C-alpha positions in Angstrom: 16.2 31.9 6.6 12.9 29.9 6.7 10.9 32.8 5.5 13.3 33.6 2.6 13.2 29.9 1.7 9.4 29.6 1.8 8.8 32.9 0.1 10.3 31.4 -3.2 7.2 29.1 -3.3 4.9 32.1 -3.4 5.4 32.3 -7.2 5.4 28.6 -8.1 1.6 28.2 -8.7 0.9 31.7 -10.0 1.0 30.8 -13.7 -2.6 29.7 -13.1 -3.6 32.9 -11.3 -4.8 34.4 -14.5 -7.3 31.6 -15.3 -10.3 33.9 -14.8 -9.3 35.8 -18.0 -9.9 32.9 -20.3 -13.3 34.1 -21.5 -11.8 37.5 -22.2 -9.0 36.0 -24.2 -11.6 34.0 -26.2 -13.1 37.3 -27.2 -9.8 39.0 -27.8 -8.5 36.2 -30.0 -11.6 34.8 -31.8 -9.6 33.0 -34.5 -8.0 30.6 -32.0 -9.5 27.5 -30.6 -10.5 27.1 -27.0 -7.6 24.7 -26.3 -5.2 27.3 -27.8 -6.6 29.9 -25.4 -6.2 27.6 -22.4 -2.6 26.9 -23.4 -1.9 30.5 -22.6 -2.6 29.6 -19.0 -0.7 26.3 -18.9 2.0 27.2 -21.4 4.6 28.2 -18.8 4.7 24.5 -17.6 6.2 23.5 -21.0 9.4 25.6 -20.2 9.4 24.4 -16.6 9.5 20.8 -17.8 12.7 21.3 -19.8 14.5 23.5 -17.2 13.8 21.2 -14.3 16.2 18.6 -15.8 19.1 21.0 -15.7 18.6 23.1 -12.6 20.8 20.7 -10.6 23.7 21.2 -12.9 23.1 25.0 -13.2 23.0 25.3 -9.4 26.3 23.3 -9.1 28.0 25.4 -11.8 26.8 29.0 -11.1 25.6 28.6 -7.4 22.1 28.1 -6.1 21.5 31.7 -5.1 22.5 33.1 -8.6 20.1 30.6 -10.3 17.3 31.5 -8.0 17.7 35.2 -8.4 18.1 34.9 -12.2 14.9 32.8 -12.3 12.9 35.3 -10.3 14.1 38.3 -12.4 13.1 36.4 -15.7 9.8 35.5 -14.1 9.1 39.1 -13.1 10.1 40.7 -16.4 8.3 38.4 -18.8 5.4 37.9 -16.4 4.5 41.6 -16.6 5.4 42.0 -20.3 1.8 41.1 -21.5 0.6 44.5 -20.0 1.7 45.9 -23.4 1.2 42.9 -25.7 -1.9 42.4 -27.9 -0.6 39.7 -30.3 -1.4 36.0 -29.4 2.0 34.6 -30.4 3.9 37.3 -28.4 1.7 36.6 -25.5 2.4 32.9 -25.7 6.1 33.6 -25.9 6.1 35.8 -22.8 4.1 33.1 -21.0 6.7 30.5 -21.9 9.5 32.7 -20.8 7.7 33.2 -17.5 7.9 29.4 -17.4 11.7 29.6 -17.9 11.9 31.7 -14.8 9.8 29.2 -12.9 11.8 26.3 -14.2 15.0 27.7 -12.7 13.5 28.0 -9.2 10.8 25.3 -9.1 12.9 22.3 -8.2 15.3 24.2 -5.9 12.4 25.7 -3.9 11.3 22.2 -2.9 14.6 20.4 -2.6 16.4 23.0 -0.6 14.1 22.2 2.3 15.5 18.7 2.3 19.0 20.1 2.0 18.7 22.4 5.0 16.3 20.4 7.2 15.3 16.9 8.1 12.8 15.0 10.3 9.6 16.6 11.6 11.0 20.1 10.8 11.3 19.1 7.1 7.8 17.5 7.0 6.3 20.7 8.6 8.2 23.0 6.2 7.1 20.8 3.2 3.5 21.4 4.3 4.2 25.1 4.8 5.9 25.3 1.4 2.8 24.0 -0.3 0.8 26.4 1.8 3.0 29.3 0.7 2.6 28.2 -2.9 -1.2 28.4 -2.5 -0.9 31.7 -0.6 1.0 33.2 -3.6 -1.6 31.8 -5.9 -4.3 33.2 -3.7 -2.8 36.7 -3.5 -2.1 36.9 -7.3 -5.6 35.4 -8.2 -7.4 37.8 -5.9 -5.4 40.8 -7.3 -5.9 39.5 -10.9 -9.7 39.2 -10.3 -9.8 42.7 -8.8 -7.8 44.2 -11.7 -10.0 42.4 -14.2 -13.1 44.0 -12.6 -11.8 47.6 -12.5 -9.6 47.6 -15.6 -8.9 45.3 -18.7 -7.3 41.9 -19.0 -3.8 43.4 -19.7 -3.7 44.9 -16.2 -3.9 41.5 -14.4 -0.3 40.8 -15.3 0.9 43.4 -12.8 0.5 40.5 -10.2 3.8 39.1 -11.4 5.7 42.0 -9.8 5.6 39.8 -6.7 8.9 38.3 -7.9 10.9 41.4 -7.2 10.6 41.7 -3.3 11.1 37.9 -3.1 14.3 38.4 -5.1 15.6 40.8 -2.4 14.7 38.4 0.4 16.6 35.5 -1.3 19.6 37.8 -1.9 19.8 39.1 1.7 18.7 36.1 3.8 19.1 32.8 2.0 22.6 31.2 2.5 24.4 29.3 -0.2 24.1 25.6 0.5 27.4 23.9 1.2 28.7 21.7 -1.6 29.4 18.1 -0.8 32.8 17.7 -2.4 33.0 14.1 -1.3 29.9 13.3 -3.4 31.0 12.1 -6.9 29.7 14.0 -9.9 27.2 12.0 -12.0 26.5 12.8 -15.6 23.0 13.7 -16.7 22.7 10.6 -18.8 23.8 8.4 -15.9 21.2 10.1 -13.6 18.5 9.3 -16.1 19.5 5.6 -16.2 19.5 5.5 -12.4 15.9 6.7 -12.1 14.0 4.2 -10.0 10.7 2.6 -11.0 9.1 4.2 -7.9 10.1 7.6 -9.1 8.7 7.0 -12.5 5.4 5.7 -11.0 5.0 8.7 -8.7 5.8 11.1 -11.6 3.0 9.5 -13.7 0.6 9.6 -10.8 1.2 13.3 -10.0 1.0 14.2 -13.8 -2.5 12.5 -14.1 -3.7 14.1 -10.9 -2.6 17.5 -12.0 -4.6 17.1 -15.2 -7.8 16.8 -13.1 -6.8 19.8 -10.8 -5.8 22.1 -13.6 -8.7 21.1 -15.8 -11.1 22.1 -13.0 -9.3 25.4 -12.4 -9.0 26.5 -16.0 -12.6 25.5 -16.9 -14.4 26.9 -13.8 -15.1 30.3 -15.5 -16.6 28.7 -18.6 -18.6 26.3 -16.3 -20.1 29.1 -14.2 -21.1 31.0 -17.3 -22.6 28.0 -19.2 -24.5 26.7 -16.2 -25.8 30.2 -15.5 -24.5 30.2 -12.0 -22.8 33.6 -12.2 -20.7 36.0 -14.2 -17.0 36.1 -15.1 -16.5 38.2 -12.0 -18.1 35.5 -9.8 -15.8 32.9 -11.4 -12.8 35.2 -10.7 -14.0 35.2 -7.0 -13.8 31.4 -6.9 -10.4 31.3 -8.5 -9.0 34.0 -6.2 -10.4 32.5 -2.9 -9.9 28.8 -3.6 -6.1 29.0 -3.1 -6.7 30.0 0.5 -8.2 26.5 0.9 -4.9 25.2 -0.5 -3.0 27.3 2.1 -5.0 25.6 4.9 -4.2 22.2 3.4 -0.5 23.1 3.4 -0.6 24.2 7.0 -2.4 21.0 8.1 -0.5 18.6 5.9 1.9 17.3 8.6 -1.0 16.7 11.0 -3.2 15.0 8.4 -0.2 12.8 7.3 0.3 11.7 10.9 -3.3 10.7 11.2 -3.9 8.9 7.8 -0.3 7.9 7.0 -0.3 5.3 4.1 -4.1 5.8 3.6 -3.6 9.5 2.7 -3.0 8.7 -1.0 -6.2 6.8 -1.5 -8.3 9.1 0.7 -7.1 12.2 -1.2 -8.0 10.6 -4.6 -11.5 9.7 -3.3 -12.2 13.1 -1.7 -10.9 14.9 -4.8 -13.3 12.9 -7.0 -16.1 13.9 -4.7 -15.1 17.5 -5.0 -15.2 17.3 -8.9 -18.7 15.7 -8.6 -19.9 18.5 -6.3 -18.9 21.1 -9.0 -20.4 19.0 -11.8 -23.8 18.7 -10.0 -23.8 22.3 -8.7 -27.2 24.0 -8.8 -25.9 27.2 -7.3 -22.8 29.4 -7.4 -22.1 28.6 -3.7 -22.1 24.9 -4.4 -19.6 25.2 -7.2 -17.4 27.3 -5.0 -17.5 24.7 -2.2 -16.5 22.0 -4.7 -13.5 24.1 -6.0 -12.4 24.9 -2.5 -12.4 21.1 -1.7 -10.4 20.3 -4.9 -7.8 23.0 -4.1 -7.5 22.0 -0.5 -6.8 18.3 -1.5 -4.4 19.2 -4.3 -2.1 20.7 -1.7 -2.3 17.6 0.4 -1.7 15.3 -2.5 1.2 17.2 -4.0 2.9 17.7 -0.6 2.6 13.9 0.0 4.1 13.0 -3.4 7.0 15.5 -3.2 7.7 14.4 0.4 8.4 10.9 -1.0 11.4 12.3 -3.0 13.5 12.0 0.2 12.3 8.4 0.8 13.1 7.0 -2.6 16.3 5.0 -2.4 18.5 5.5 -5.5 21.9 7.0 -6.3 20.6 10.3 -7.4 20.4 13.5 -5.3 17.3 14.8 -3.6 17.4 17.8 -6.1 17.2 15.4 -9.1 14.5 13.2 -7.6 12.4 16.3 -6.8 13.0 17.7 -10.3 11.7 14.5 -11.9 8.5 14.6 -9.7 8.0 18.2 -10.6 8.5 17.4 -14.3 5.6 14.9 -13.9 3.5 17.6 -12.2 4.2 20.2 -14.9 3.6 17.7 -17.7 0.1 17.2 -16.2 -0.4 21.0 -15.9 0.6 21.6 -19.5 -1.4 18.7 -21.2 -4.5 19.2 -19.0 -6.5 21.4 -21.6 -5.1 19.3 -24.5 -5.9 15.9 -23.0 -9.3 16.9 -21.6 -10.2 18.6 -24.9 -9.1 15.6 -26.9 -11.2 13.2 -24.8 -14.3 15.4 -24.7 -14.1 16.0 -28.5 -13.8 12.3 -29.2 -17.0 11.5 -27.3 -18.6 14.8 -28.4 -19.0 16.0 -24.8 -17.2 19.3 -24.9 -19.2 21.1 -22.3 -17.2 21.9 -19.2 -19.6 19.9 -17.0 -18.4 16.8 -18.7 -14.8 17.4 -17.8 -15.8 17.6 -14.1 -17.8 14.3 -14.4 -14.9 12.6 -16.3 -12.3 13.7 -13.7 -14.7 12.9 -10.8 -15.5 9.3 -11.8 -11.8 8.6 -12.7 -10.5 9.9 -9.3 -13.1 8.0 -7.3 -12.4 4.7 -9.2 -8.6 5.2 -8.7 -9.2 6.0 -5.0 -11.1 2.8 -4.4 -8.5 0.7 -6.2 -5.7 2.4 -4.2 -7.6 1.8 -0.9 -8.0 -1.9 -1.8 -4.3 -2.3 -2.5 -3.3 -0.6 0.8 -5.7 -3.0 2.7 -4.4 -6.0 0.8 -0.7 -5.3 1.6 -1.5 -4.5 5.2 -3.2 -7.9 5.6 -0.1 -9.8 4.3 
């Protein structure tokens, strides 16, 4: 059952697996702005945001397994549809529909771990889940980069066929969670009113953090080209290998959490800022790759930590709903990353990709230091 449960997470981060194709899309759609091109990468998150609010109700009404299987089938069909699409708006539509599929499974993939397990087993599986998420991203990114080299940009969408074998695993091996009939049904509006300040705070934090991570992932291809560090194929190599660093982060999460505990939040922010600065100051292809590997490794640690807090938040809502709200925050950050970074860099006339890394790097380091001071202050009281 654990493999079937964890396998669902293989698809959760794959919307970003096609990031290496951004320069090719810029050539294919010359009449669209750079931010419009980047939205093709992050666009699925828009659909995920809306669907996450309702997956709890859909799972209660139709059954968790049916919702998961439907989501995987939608993801697989619309994910591979761009193989035959040449129109920008149809491509955007197919990407958003891929997000609909992701939205149906995203919250359940995380919260079901808390439903079936608790204690150290739950903490370990949470880390493994993030690792599987990065493993799926790594596999799809590697295959997408390979297909981009040997064929054209349309072929990279074959990577989304990964959904179909996972669908079989879920159907055969994942049990339907038992419904708690004693638990009173709460309306959606009432659930919204019961959201705790802690949950809102963590949602905002994860959204802002994802802006920095996704910004670095989406812009690495352009950065490598503009800084004359390599080719599009070299950038595809970074994007395809970096998720393996995230996989290691997921595997090590529970151990790292035991060592650093309450300091893990501040330390991750600081280290992520350093990773952004390494990329910004890269003088070689290898240095930029090391910076991206560090950023990806830490993203898994940070997101695992935040999502793990869904079970610790004390309010009247279910774990499913708390997790969904945190994932809404995460996907808001993913979607607005190119828009927000593009807006800020345009205002200050610093549109070169290097400036995005500098902006994110300084912001993360400052926030990390502030968080570290707060932790020390409360510990001394």
